C-alpha positions in Angstrom: -82.0 -52.9 144.9 -80.7 -54.1 148.2 -77.2 -53.4 149.4 -75.8 -57.0 148.9 -77.2 -57.1 145.4 -75.8 -53.7 144.6 -72.3 -54.8 145.9 -72.6 -58.0 143.8 -73.6 -56.1 140.7 -70.6 -53.7 141.1 -68.2 -56.7 141.5 -69.6 -58.4 138.4 -69.1 -55.2 136.5 -65.5 -55.0 137.6 -64.9 -58.7 136.7 -66.6 -58.3 133.3 -64.6 -55.1 132.5 -61.4 -56.8 133.5 -62.1 -59.8 131.4 -63.0 -57.8 128.4 -59.8 -55.7 128.7 -57.7 -58.9 128.9 -59.5 -60.5 125.9 -59.1 -57.4 123.8 -55.4 -57.3 124.5 -55.1 -61.0 123.6 -57.2 -60.7 120.5 -55.4 -57.7 119.0 -52.8 -59.5 117.0 -55.4 -62.1 115.9 -57.7 -59.4 114.4 -54.7 -57.6 112.8 -53.5 -60.8 111.2 -56.9 -61.5 109.7 -57.1 -58.0 108.2 -53.5 -58.2 106.8 -53.9 -61.7 105.4 -57.3 -61.1 103.8 -56.7 -57.6 102.4 -53.0 -58.0 101.5 -51.2 -61.4 101.7 -49.9 -64.0 104.2 -46.4 -63.2 103.0 -46.8 -59.6 104.3 -47.9 -60.9 107.7 -45.0 -63.3 107.7 -42.7 -60.3 107.2 -44.3 -58.5 110.2 -44.1 -61.4 112.6 -40.2 -61.2 113.2 -40.6 -57.5 114.3 -43.4 -58.4 116.6 -41.4 -61.2 118.2 -38.4 -58.9 118.6 -40.5 -56.4 120.5 -42.1 -59.2 122.5 -38.8 -60.8 123.6 -37.2 -57.4 124.2 -40.0 -56.3 126.6 -40.0 -59.6 128.4 -36.6 -58.5 129.5 -37.2 -54.8 129.8 -40.3 -55.5 131.9 -38.2 -57.4 134.4 -41.3 -58.8 136.2 -42.6 -55.3 136.8 -46.4 -56.2 136.7 -46.5 -59.0 139.3 -43.7 -57.3 141.3 -45.5 -54.0 141.6 -48.9 -55.6 142.1 -47.5 -57.4 145.1 -45.7 -54.2 146.4 -48.9 -52.2 146.0 -50.9 -54.8 148.0 -48.3 -55.0 150.8 -47.3 -51.3 151.0 -50.2 -49.2 149.6 -48.7 -46.0 151.2 -45.6 -46.5 149.1 -47.3 -47.1 145.7 -46.0 -43.9 144.0 -42.4 -44.3 145.1 -42.3 -48.0 144.3 -43.7 -47.3 140.8 -41.2 -44.6 140.1 -38.3 -46.7 141.3 -39.3 -49.6 139.1 -40.0 -47.4 136.1 -36.8 -45.4 136.1 -34.6 -48.3 137.1 -35.9 -50.3 134.0 -35.0 -47.3 131.8 -31.5 -48.6 131.4 -32.8 -51.8 129.8 -34.8 -49.7 127.3 -31.7 -47.8 126.4 -29.8 -51.0 125.9 -32.6 -52.4 123.7 -32.6 -49.2 121.5 -28.9 -49.5 121.0 -29.3 -53.2 120.0 -31.9 -52.1 117.4 -29.5 -49.7 115.9 -27.0 -52.5 115.2 -29.5 -54.9 113.7 -29.4 -55.4 109.9 -32.7 -53.7 109.2 -33.1 -50.7 107.0 -33.1 -47.3 108.6 -36.8 -46.7 108.2 -37.7 -50.0 110.1 -35.2 -49.1 112.8 -36.7 -45.7 113.4 -40.2 -47.2 113.7 -39.0 -50.0 116.0 -37.4 -47.4 118.3 -40.6 -45.4 118.4 -42.6 -48.6 119.0 -40.3 -49.6 121.8 -40.3 -46.3 123.6 -44.1 -46.2 123.4 -44.4 -49.7 124.7 -42.1 -49.0 127.6 -44.3 -46.1 128.7 -47.5 -48.0 128.3 -46.1 -51.1 130.0 -45.0 -49.0 132.9 -48.6 -48.0 133.7 -50.1 -51.5 133.5 -49.6 -52.3 137.2 -51.4 -49.1 138.1 -54.3 -49.9 135.8 -54.7 -53.3 137.3 -54.5 -52.2 141.0 -56.8 -49.2 140.5 -59.1 -51.3 138.2 -59.0 -48.8 135.4 -60.4 -51.5 133.1 -62.6 -49.1 131.1 -59.6 -47.0 130.3 -57.7 -50.1 129.2 -60.6 -51.2 127.0 -60.7 -47.7 125.3 -56.9 -47.8 124.8 -56.9 -51.3 123.3 -59.8 -50.5 121.0 -58.6 -47.2 119.8 -55.1 -48.5 119.2 -56.4 -51.5 117.3 -58.5 -49.2 115.1 -55.5 -47.0 114.3 -53.8 -50.1 112.8 -56.6 -51.9 111.0 -58.5 -48.9 109.4 -55.5 -47.6 107.3 -54.9 -51.2 106.1 -58.5 -51.8 105.2 -58.8 -48.4 103.4 -55.5 -48.6 101.6 -55.8 -48.2 97.8 -52.3 -49.4 97.0 -50.4 -52.5 98.2 -49.2 -52.1 101.8 -45.6 -52.8 102.6 -44.0 -54.1 105.8 -42.6 -50.6 106.6 -46.2 -49.3 106.6 -47.5 -52.0 109.0 -44.5 -51.5 111.4 -45.2 -47.8 111.4 -48.8 -48.4 112.3 -47.8 -50.5 115.3 -45.4 -47.7 116.3 -48.1 -45.0 116.0 -50.7 -47.0 117.9 -48.2 -47.6 120.7 -47.3 -43.9 120.8 -51.0 -43.0 121.1 -51.4 -45.4 124.1 -48.3 -44.0 125.7 -49.3 -40.3 125.3 -52.8 -40.8 126.6 -51.6 -42.9 129.5 -49.1 -40.2 130.5 -52.0 -37.7 130.7 -54.3 -40.1 132.5 -51.8 -41.1 135.1 -50.0 -37.7 135.3 -50.3 -37.6 139.1 -47.9 -40.7 139.3 -45.1 -39.0 137.4 -42.4 -38.5 140.1 -38.8 -38.9 139.2 -36.8 -41.6 141.1 -33.0 -42.3 140.8 -32.5 -45.7 139.1 -31.7 -48.4 141.7 -29.9 -51.6 140.9 -31.5 -53.3 143.9 -34.8 -53.3 141.9 -33.4 -55.9 139.6 -32.5 -58.2 142.4 -35.8 -57.8 144.2 -37.9 -58.4 141.1 -35.7 -61.2 139.7 -38.0 -64.1 140.8 -40.9 -62.4 138.8 -38.5 -61.8 135.9 -37.5 -65.5 135.8 -41.1 -66.5 135.8 -42.0 -64.1 133.0 -39.0 -65.1 130.7 -39.4 -68.8 131.3 -43.1 -68.6 130.5 -42.4 -66.6 127.4 -39.8 -69.1 126.2 -42.0 -72.0 127.1 -44.7 -70.7 124.8 -42.6 -69.1 122.0 -39.5 -71.1 121.3 -41.1 -73.1 118.4 -42.4 -69.8 116.9 -38.9 -68.3 117.1 -37.5 -71.3 115.4 -40.2 -71.3 112.7 -39.3 -67.6 111.9 -35.6 -68.7 111.6 -36.0 -71.8 109.5 -39.1 -71.3 107.3 -40.2 -68.8 104.7 -42.6 -65.9 105.2 -45.8 -67.7 104.2 -45.1 -70.7 106.5 -44.2 -68.3 109.3 -47.4 -66.4 108.9 -49.4 -69.7 108.9 -47.8 -71.1 112.0 -48.0 -67.8 113.9 -51.7 -67.5 113.2 -52.4 -71.1 114.2 -50.2 -70.9 117.3 -51.8 -67.6 118.4 -55.2 -69.4 118.4 -53.8 -72.2 120.6 -52.5 -69.6 123.1 -55.8 -67.7 123.0 -57.7 -71.0 123.7 -55.4 -71.5 126.7 -56.0 -68.0 127.8 -59.8 -68.5 127.7 -59.5 -71.6 129.7 -57.5 -69.7 132.4 -60.5 -67.3 132.6 -62.6 -70.1 134.0 -60.4 -70.1 137.1 -59.8 -66.4 137.4 -62.9 -65.8 139.7 -61.5 -68.4 142.1 -57.8 -67.5 142.2 -58.0 -66.0 145.7 -59.9 -69.0 147.0 -57.4 -71.5 145.4 -54.8 -70.5 147.9 -57.1 -71.2 150.8 -58.5 -74.6 149.6 -57.7 -77.8 151.5 -55.8 -80.5 149.6 -58.9 -82.6 149.0 -60.9 -79.6 147.7 -58.0 -78.6 145.4 -57.8 -82.1 144.1 -61.5 -82.0 143.3 -61.2 -78.7 141.6 -58.3 -79.9 139.5 -60.1 -83.0 138.5 -63.1 -81.0 137.4 -60.9 -78.5 135.5 -59.2 -81.4 133.6 -62.5 -83.1 132.8 -63.9 -79.8 131.5 -60.8 -79.4 129.4 -61.5 -82.5 127.3 -64.6 -81.1 125.6 -63.5 -77.4 125.8 -60.2 -78.3 124.0 -62.2 -80.1 121.3 -64.6 -77.1 121.0 -61.6 -74.8 120.7 -60.1 -76.8 117.9 -63.4 -76.8 116.1 -63.5 -73.0 116.2 -59.9 -72.8 115.2 -60.6 -75.0 112.1 -63.4 -72.7 111.0 -61.2 -69.6 111.5 -58.2 -71.0 109.7 -60.2 -72.4 106.8 -62.8 -69.8 106.2 -61.3 -66.6 107.4 -57.6 -67.1 106.6 -58.1 -69.6 103.8 -55.1 -71.6 105.1 -55.0 -75.4 104.6 -53.6 -77.3 107.5 -53.3 -81.1 108.0 -55.2 -83.0 110.5 -51.9 -83.7 112.2 -51.8 -80.0 113.0 -55.3 -79.9 114.4 -54.8 -83.1 116.4 -51.5 -81.8 117.9 -53.3 -78.5 118.6 -55.9 -80.4 120.7 -53.2 -82.1 122.8 -51.4 -78.7 123.1 -54.5 -77.0 124.6 -55.4 -80.0 126.8 -52.0 -80.1 128.4 -52.6 -76.6 129.8 -55.5 -78.0 131.8 -53.3 -80.7 133.3 -50.8 -78.3 134.8 -52.4 -74.9 135.4 -53.6 -75.7 139.0 -50.2 -77.1 139.7 -48.7 -73.8 138.7 -51.0 -72.0 141.2 -50.2 -74.4 144.0 -46.4 -73.8 143.5 -47.1 -70.1 143.8 -48.9 -70.8 147.1 -45.8 -72.8 148.3 -43.4 -70.0 147.2 -41.8 -72.3 144.7 -41.6 -69.7 141.9 -38.1 -70.7 141.1 -39.2 -74.3 140.5 -41.9 -73.0 138.2 -39.3 -71.1 136.2 -37.0 -74.1 136.0 -39.8 -76.2 134.7 -40.5 -73.6 132.0 -36.8 -73.5 131.1 -36.7 -77.3 130.8 -39.7 -77.3 128.5 -38.1 -74.5 126.4 -34.8 -76.5 126.1 -36.6 -79.6 124.9 -38.6 -77.5 122.5 -35.5 -75.9 121.1 -33.6 -79.2 120.6 -36.6 -80.8 118.9 -37.2 -77.8 116.7 -33.7 -77.8 115.4 -34.1 -81.4 114.3 -37.8 -81.5 113.2 -38.5 -78.1 111.6 -36.0 -78.6 108.7 -37.6 -82.0 108.0 -41.3 -81.5 108.7 -41.9 -77.8 108.6 -44.7 -76.4 110.7 -45.8 -79.9 111.7 -42.4 -80.5 113.2 -42.7 -77.2 115.1 -46.0 -78.1 116.6 -44.8 -81.5 117.5 -41.8 -79.9 119.3 -44.1 -77.5 121.2 -46.6 -80.2 122.1 -43.8 -82.5 123.4 -42.5 -79.6 125.5 -46.0 -79.2 127.0 -46.1 -82.9 127.8 -42.7 -82.6 129.6 -44.0 -79.7 131.6 -47.0 -81.8 132.8 -44.7 -84.6 133.8 -42.4 -82.3 135.7 -45.3 -80.7 137.6 -46.6 -84.2 138.5 -43.1 -85.3 139.6 -42.5 -82.2 141.7 -45.1 -83.7 144.1 -45.3 -80.4 146.0 -49.1 -80.3 146.2 -50.7 -81.7 149.3 -53.2 -83.7 147.3 -50.5 -85.2 145.0 -50.6 -88.6 146.8 -54.3 -88.6 147.7 
């Protein structure tokens, strides 16, 4: 095998391992939801969802943009990687302490609170090592972690001989996250250097934090509202369906991942052509995604959804193709704040529509709200007119 082919083969292995690691992380909750719904009930999964959302929202704040912030720092200052990681990790520790205190004051039973605290501490540790795993390309390690943690949750549920309660499922999430944290500490033990917490970190990483929190709210506002307004069964149904929509968008983003570095170097005309091809590809890909989702929802979960839901889901996925490249271009133009503001605008519309539509139309109202927010985001990206090819 010649040298160029060897190099190409190694690069393809890295790309494949990285893609598999990301897919496994994204698929985890989908697989667990199938197991819980099929072996137990949709109501049980509906009980678990609020605790998952609590952790997700909490760590959108606790993370404070740590992944993109440190990846950038590692790239610009490789000789300072360990000190930058320690500074970010120990500075964010105060947010973890605040989150744990908040959990103690929530109206959950004491057992749930203990498991949520263990879950949160494990996730904090595991989340802290994610930038290192990405920069050092420890994708095989990530795959092993995601796979083993997933098995720690689903095997006890599948083999349970008595009905499983929500406390048991939350405890499994806590144990699996503790496992990931413990192994990560051992694997990355050379990075463990104490650093005095620094308030300046929060200012330096705030642009990345705003992007993270706006993106999370942009995607999750309708799901939070469903959890508040609707019962456990409807919450479970919408969470499952919504997760498939997000996963379809994630798979679409993988199409561009090999070209991300080149996107920032393309001329306006080339970028315009790439965007047009991505949108055109999105028309059949979104339809194919909805076809797969219909099969999964009907034959794996045994949920019955209306064609309004599936039609809205198609539009929801397609909108992603209409604005993704605009998102990249704004990053190229250092307009991260504009991206964050667009996300907040979509979230605000989503929230207002959810308040009016969910009590009247249930999960169909939630999806309509989320889809309308996605359409607004597309319009705002178009009107921003920051891309060089916008007027071409």
